[in-house]
N, C-alpha and C positions, 0 to 999 in steps of 0.2 A: 301450750304451744310446743311442738316437737322441734328439737334442734337438729338441723340437717347433719348427716354424716360428713366427714371431711371430703370423701369422694364426691358427694353431691355439691357441697358448697364450693369446692375447688374447681369443679367443672362449670365455670361460668358460661352463660349462654348468650348468643346473639339473638336478634329479633326473630330469626328463623329457627330458634331452638337448637342451633348447632353449637356445641361446646366451643368456647374460645380457648380455654386452658384446661387440658386434661392430663393430670400427673400420672405417672406409672405407679404400679404397686410398690416398686422399689423406692421411689421418691416418697410416697406416703408412709413407708415404714422407716424412713431415716430418723435417726435420733439427734441429728444436728443439721443445720443448714449448710448446703454447699457454698463455696466461696468463689468458684470460677464457673462461668456460664458460657457455653459454646453455642452460639446461634447458628443452626445448621439447616440445610435443605438445598434443593436444586437452585441453579442460577436464576435470578429474577424473582425469587420468592419474598424478597424484602429483608434479607439478613442485615445489611448495613444500616438500614433505616431503624429497624427494631433495636439493634445493638447500640446505636447512637442514643436512642431515646432512653433505653434502660440504664445505660452507663451514666447518663446525665441525671436521671431521676435518683439513682441509688448512690451516686458519687463514687463509682467504681472505675478502675483502670479500663482502657478501651484499646483494642488492637484489631486491625483489619488483617485477617489471615491471608487474603490475596496478596497483600504487600510483601509477603515472604516468599512468593513464587519466584524461582530463578527465571532469568530472561528467556531461557529455552522453553520453559513451560508456557509463558505468556505468548511467545512467538507461535507455538503450535496451536494454542487455543484461538488466537486472533485469526488464524487461517482455517479455522473450522476442523482442526485435527484433535480428536479426543485424546486426553492424557491416558497413559498406561499406569499400572501400579508402580512400575519402575520409575516413572516420572514423579509420581506422587509421594513416595516414601521419604525422600530427603526433605520435601516441603512439610510433610506431616511431622517429621522429627523436629524441625525448627519450631513449629507451633507447640509441640509437646514440651520442648525445653522451656519455652516461656511460661506455659501452664505450670510446670513443676516449680519454677522460680516463684511464681505468685503463691502457690499452695504452701511451699516451704516457708515463705515469709509471712503467711497469714494475710496476704493482701488480696482483696476481692477484685475480680476483673471480668470483663465481657470481651469475648473474641468471636470473630466470624470464621466459619470454615464449613464447606459443603458437607464434609464427614459422611459421605454417601454410603460407605460400607461399614458393617459391624467391625471388621478388622481395623479400619481406620480409627473408629471411635475407641476401640480398645487401646490403641497406641496413644491417642490423645489423652484419655482419662487415666491410663496406667492402673486401671482397676480401682481408683480412688472415688469414694462417694463425696469427696469434696469438690468433684467436677460434675456438672450437670449439663445435659444437652437440652437445648430449647429448639424443638423441631417444628419449623414452619411448614405445615402440611397443606398441600393444595394439589389440584389436578393440573394436567398439562393445559387444559382449556382455560383454567383460572390464571395460570402463571404466564402463558405465552404472550398475552397482550402487554403485560408489564415489561417483559424482556424486549419486545418489539419496539417499544417507545423509549427504551433506555439509551442514553448517549454517554460517550466517554468511558466505555468499558470494553474489555477485550473479548468478552464471551458472545459470539454470534448466536442468533436464534437457532441455527442449524444444529447446535450441539445439545439442545434441550432434550431431544429424543435419546441421545446417548446417556445423558444424566439420569433420566428416568429409568433407562434400562439398567444402569449401574446401581441405582438406589435400593438399599436394603433398609426398610423403615425400622426405627428403633422399636424394641420390644419391652414387655413389662418388666423384664429382669434388668433393664438398664436404668440408670439414674437420669430421668428424662421427664420433660413436660411437653406435651404436644400442643401447639398453638395453631389456631385456625387462620389460614393465610388471608382470608377475605375480610376479616375484622379490621377495624381501623387501628392505626398504630397506638392511639391513646387507649382504646379498649383492650388491646393485647397487653400493653404495659400494666393497666389496672388489674386485669385478670391474673397476670403472672405474679404481681406483687402480692395480691390476696392469696394466691396459691402458696407462695414462699412463706407467708406469715403463718401457715399451718405448722411449720417446722420450728422447733426451738432454736433460738439464736445461739 
């Protein structure tokens, strides 16, 4: 019986044969597990749900990145006004500070952040492979219905187009695992944990 390669076994599949968890080459080449995980993607993709489930399963710290937005950013987004880079930098720096604190202390954590651009992700990770992005990938058609039915959040559906326009998907040279947005939360967590187990503790 042939043992599957890490790339094959890590890319767990849904019933439709779509991979649930697909690690980047950089992730597969890592010599140690990352300890901070940033659940990223456009609004409505399920970042908070997945982050909550993973943090509970793994016993990690948990932080909602949106909670660090200044009031001015929330006001703009609630009125359907896209944020500019100038708006985002102070917010990203706050998140990066928390990430650096966790990494320095060796404390594992899960945090949510859209992290739509490569430049944003570079600030958040600081180039450290101790930080890994979990990219919830989906199409606008898959994500829009979720955003339309969400309540109690400041991001209107009208901003989804601008989020997709801004999005620069993570690439193979980033510490990243791509997660299929249409899989169930339980399946996503199972697939990610199995993928993480390929790396030495």
